[in-house]
N, CA and C atoms as a LAMMPS dump frame, in Angstrom:
ITEM: TIMESTEP
0
ITEM: NUMBER OF ATOMS
216
ITEM: BOX BOUNDS ff ff ff
-5.0000000000000000e+02 5.0000000000000000e+02
-5.0000000000000000e+02 5.0000000000000000e+02
-5.0000000000000000e+02 5.0000000000000000e+02
ITEM: ATOMS id mol type element x y z
1 1 1 N 387.13 -317.43 -109.912
2 1 2 C 388.382 -317.1 -109.283
3 1 3 C 388.189 -317.213 -107.775
4 2 1 N 389.094 -317.907 -107.108
5 2 2 C 389.027 -318.033 -105.654
6 2 3 C 390.283 -317.417 -105.06
7 3 1 N 390.092 -316.557 -104.099
8 3 2 C 391.214 -315.902 -103.436
9 3 3 C 391.267 -316.422 -102.006
10 4 1 N 392.385 -317.041 -101.631
11 4 2 C 392.538 -317.555 -100.274
12 4 3 C 393.447 -316.617 -99.485
13 5 1 N 392.994 -316.233 -98.319
14 5 2 C 393.804 -315.412 -97.432
15 5 3 C 394.429 -316.333 -96.392
16 6 1 N 395.682 -316.688 -96.599
17 6 2 C 396.381 -317.567 -95.673
18 6 3 C 397.626 -316.85 -95.175
19 7 1 N 397.813 -316.797 -93.857
20 7 2 C 399.01 -316.137 -93.342
21 7 3 C 400.247 -316.992 -93.591
22 8 1 N 401.326 -316.357 -93.931
23 8 2 C 402.581 -317.082 -94.064
24 8 3 C 403.216 -317.184 -92.685
25 9 1 N 404.275 -317.958 -92.572
26 9 2 C 404.956 -318.092 -91.288
27 9 3 C 405.491 -316.745 -90.824
28 10 1 N 405.906 -315.922 -91.76
29 10 2 C 406.41 -314.595 -91.411
30 10 3 C 405.293 -313.766 -90.797
31 11 1 N 404.098 -313.819 -91.365
32 11 2 C 402.975 -313.047 -90.844
33 11 3 C 402.574 -313.523 -89.459
34 12 1 N 402.727 -314.819 -89.182
35 12 2 C 402.349 -315.334 -87.872
36 12 3 C 403.291 -314.832 -86.786
37 13 1 N 404.567 -314.641 -87.097
38 13 2 C 405.538 -314.155 -86.122
39 13 3 C 405.591 -312.648 -86.031
40 14 1 N 405.134 -311.98 -87.055
41 14 2 C 405.203 -310.522 -87.099
42 14 3 C 404.454 -309.844 -85.959
43 15 1 N 403.242 -310.264 -85.617
44 15 2 C 402.552 -309.59 -84.51
45 15 3 C 403.327 -309.65 -83.199
46 16 1 N 403.973 -310.77 -82.929
47 16 2 C 404.742 -310.902 -81.695
48 16 3 C 405.935 -309.952 -81.694
49 17 1 N 406.622 -309.875 -82.811
50 17 2 C 407.771 -308.977 -82.926
51 17 3 C 407.323 -307.528 -82.775
52 18 1 N 406.235 -307.165 -83.447
53 18 2 C 405.714 -305.8 -83.336
54 18 3 C 405.295 -305.48 -81.911
55 19 1 N 404.615 -306.422 -81.279
56 19 2 C 404.15 -306.204 -79.909
57 19 3 C 405.333 -305.957 -78.976
58 20 1 N 406.349 -306.792 -79.054
59 20 2 C 407.514 -306.641 -78.184
60 20 3 C 408.207 -305.308 -78.41
61 21 1 N 408.386 -304.942 -79.666
62 21 2 C 409.059 -303.686 -79.992
63 21 3 C 408.255 -302.477 -79.52
64 22 1 N 406.959 -302.509 -79.772
65 22 2 C 406.116 -301.379 -79.369
66 22 3 C 406.046 -301.257 -77.849
67 23 1 N 406.016 -302.388 -77.141
68 23 2 C 405.987 -302.341 -75.677
69 23 3 C 407.292 -301.786 -75.112
70 24 1 N 408.421 -302.121 -75.731
71 24 2 C 409.709 -301.567 -75.29
72 24 3 C 409.718 -300.049 -75.44
73 25 1 N 409.248 -299.576 -76.593
74 25 2 C 409.229 -298.129 -76.836
75 25 3 C 408.251 -297.424 -75.905
76 26 1 N 407.104 -298.046 -75.661
77 26 2 C 406.093 -297.442 -74.795
78 26 3 C 406.556 -297.429 -73.343
79 27 1 N 407.328 -298.437 -72.932
80 27 2 C 407.809 -298.51 -71.55
81 27 3 C 408.68 -297.31 -71.214
82 28 1 N 409.372 -296.786 -72.209
83 28 2 C 410.204 -295.607 -71.987
84 28 3 C 409.348 -294.363 -71.772
85 29 1 N 408.115 -294.381 -72.253
86 29 2 C 407.23 -293.214 -72.134
87 29 3 C 406.435 -293.248 -70.835
88 30 1 N 405.58 -294.254 -70.669
89 30 2 C 404.742 -294.315 -69.469
90 30 3 C 404.105 -295.686 -69.301
91 31 1 N 403.73 -295.986 -68.065
92 31 2 C 403.04 -297.248 -67.783
93 31 3 C 401.651 -297.251 -68.408
94 32 1 N 401.06 -296.078 -68.469
95 32 2 C 399.718 -295.958 -69.045
96 32 3 C 399.74 -296.364 -70.526
97 33 1 N 400.765 -295.928 -71.226
98 33 2 C 400.909 -296.264 -72.652
99 33 3 C 401.109 -297.772 -72.829
100 34 1 N 401.895 -298.387 -71.944
101 34 2 C 402.127 -299.833 -72.006
102 34 3 C 400.814 -300.585 -71.795
103 35 1 N 400.041 -300.159 -70.799
104 35 2 C 398.757 -300.816 -70.523
105 35 3 C 397.813 -300.693 -71.711
106 36 1 N 397.807 -299.532 -72.33
107 36 2 C 396.952 -299.288 -73.5
108 36 3 C 397.341 -300.228 -74.653
109 37 1 N 398.643 -300.363 -74.895
110 37 2 C 399.117 -301.237 -75.969
111 37 3 C 398.828 -302.705 -75.67
112 38 1 N 399.046 -303.124 -74.426
113 38 2 C 398.767 -304.52 -74.067
114 38 3 C 397.301 -304.851 -74.293
115 39 1 N 396.439 -303.921 -73.933
116 39 2 C 395.004 -304.129 -74.122
117 39 3 C 394.678 -304.261 -75.613
118 40 1 N 395.291 -303.419 -76.424
119 40 2 C 395.053 -303.458 -77.872
120 40 3 C 395.535 -304.782 -78.47
121 41 1 N 396.712 -305.252 -78.048
122 41 2 C 397.231 -306.509 -78.579
123 41 3 C 396.438 -307.705 -78.07
124 42 1 N 395.911 -307.619 -76.854
125 42 2 C 395.097 -308.71 -76.316
126 42 3 C 393.818 -308.889 -77.126
127 43 1 N 393.316 -307.787 -77.684
128 43 2 C 392.091 -307.832 -78.488
129 43 3 C 392.279 -308.701 -79.729
130 44 1 N 393.524 -308.871 -80.157
131 44 2 C 393.788 -309.757 -81.291
132 44 3 C 394.389 -309.047 -82.476
133 45 1 N 395.088 -309.823 -83.259
134 45 2 C 395.752 -309.324 -84.46
135 45 3 C 394.909 -309.707 -85.656
136 46 1 N 394.606 -308.763 -86.515
137 46 2 C 393.822 -309.01 -87.723
138 46 3 C 394.74 -309.019 -88.937
139 47 1 N 394.531 -309.973 -89.81
140 47 2 C 395.254 -309.943 -91.073
141 47 3 C 394.783 -308.755 -91.886
142 48 1 N 395.673 -308.145 -92.627
143 48 2 C 395.241 -307.021 -93.45
144 48 3 C 394.219 -307.471 -94.489
145 49 1 N 393.279 -306.602 -94.792
146 49 2 C 392.281 -306.934 -95.804
147 49 3 C 392.911 -306.898 -97.189
148 50 1 N 392.156 -307.358 -98.155
149 50 2 C 392.633 -307.33 -99.536
150 50 3 C 392.764 -305.865 -99.946
151 51 1 N 393.912 -305.466 -100.472
152 51 2 C 394.104 -304.066 -100.857
153 51 3 C 393.05 -303.6 -101.861
154 52 1 N 392.678 -302.342 -101.744
155 52 2 C 391.692 -301.762 -102.654
156 52 3 C 392.14 -301.925 -104.1
157 53 1 N 391.241 -302.388 -104.92
158 53 2 C 391.502 -302.476 -106.347
159 53 3 C 392.151 -303.765 -106.814
160 54 1 N 392.617 -304.614 -105.9
161 54 2 C 393.321 -305.818 -106.343
162 54 3 C 392.382 -306.791 -107.05
163 55 1 N 391.149 -306.928 -106.571
164 55 2 C 390.202 -307.837 -107.226
165 55 3 C 389.88 -307.322 -108.624
166 56 1 N 389.662 -306.029 -108.758
167 56 2 C 389.406 -305.451 -110.086
168 56 3 C 390.595 -305.671 -111.011
169 57 1 N 391.8 -305.534 -110.478
170 57 2 C 392.998 -305.763 -111.274
171 57 3 C 393.037 -307.209 -111.774
172 58 1 N 392.721 -308.159 -110.886
173 58 2 C 392.742 -309.569 -111.272
174 58 3 C 391.64 -309.917 -112.267
175 59 1 N 390.533 -309.186 -112.206
176 59 2 C 389.396 -309.465 -113.09
177 59 3 C 389.491 -308.778 -114.456
178 60 1 N 390.512 -307.995 -114.697
179 60 2 C 390.63 -307.27 -115.965
180 60 3 C 390.537 -308.2 -117.17
181 61 1 N 391.154 -309.358 -117.078
182 61 2 C 391.14 -310.291 -118.205
183 61 3 C 389.987 -311.28 -118.14
184 62 1 N 389.228 -311.29 -117.052
185 62 2 C 388.1 -312.208 -116.893
186 62 3 C 386.934 -311.494 -116.223
187 63 1 N 386.321 -310.523 -116.883
188 63 2 C 385.261 -309.747 -116.241
189 63 3 C 384.036 -310.569 -115.842
190 64 1 N 383.836 -311.742 -116.437
191 64 2 C 382.658 -312.543 -116.092
192 64 3 C 382.948 -313.572 -114.992
193 65 1 N 384.16 -313.581 -114.465
194 65 2 C 384.53 -314.562 -113.44
195 65 3 C 383.816 -314.278 -112.123
196 66 1 N 383.514 -315.357 -111.42
197 66 2 C 382.908 -315.242 -110.096
198 66 3 C 384.05 -315.207 -109.076
199 67 1 N 383.958 -314.342 -108.092
200 67 2 C 385.022 -314.2 -107.101
201 67 3 C 384.527 -314.68 -105.746
202 68 1 N 385.254 -315.635 -105.16
203 68 2 C 384.984 -316.109 -103.803
204 68 3 C 386.22 -315.822 -102.966
205 69 1 N 386.054 -315.085 -101.885
206 69 2 C 387.172 -314.777 -101.004
207 69 3 C 387.039 -315.657 -99.769
208 70 1 N 388.064 -316.467 -99.517
209 70 2 C 388.05 -317.424 -98.422
210 70 3 C 389.128 -317.069 -97.415
211 71 1 N 388.773 -317.076 -96.139
212 71 2 C 389.781 -316.881 -95.098
213 71 3 C 390.016 -318.208 -94.411
214 72 1 N 391.18 -318.354 -93.805
215 72 2 C 391.494 -319.629 -93.152
216 72 3 C 390.875 -319.705 -91.794
């Protein structure tokens, strides 16, 4: 079994939308909060990991299958 982690177009745009929204909300609070958020977003956006238990769920019918997890 091979599991590919590929972002969809929605996932690629989501970080930008989240960043803009969070910066707007933080701007109402303080400049310090905005700087903190900008620094966090500059560090990069990570795709969420595979949810706990999903591989076990997929292997229920094939317990002897080999699992390779590939990221793009």
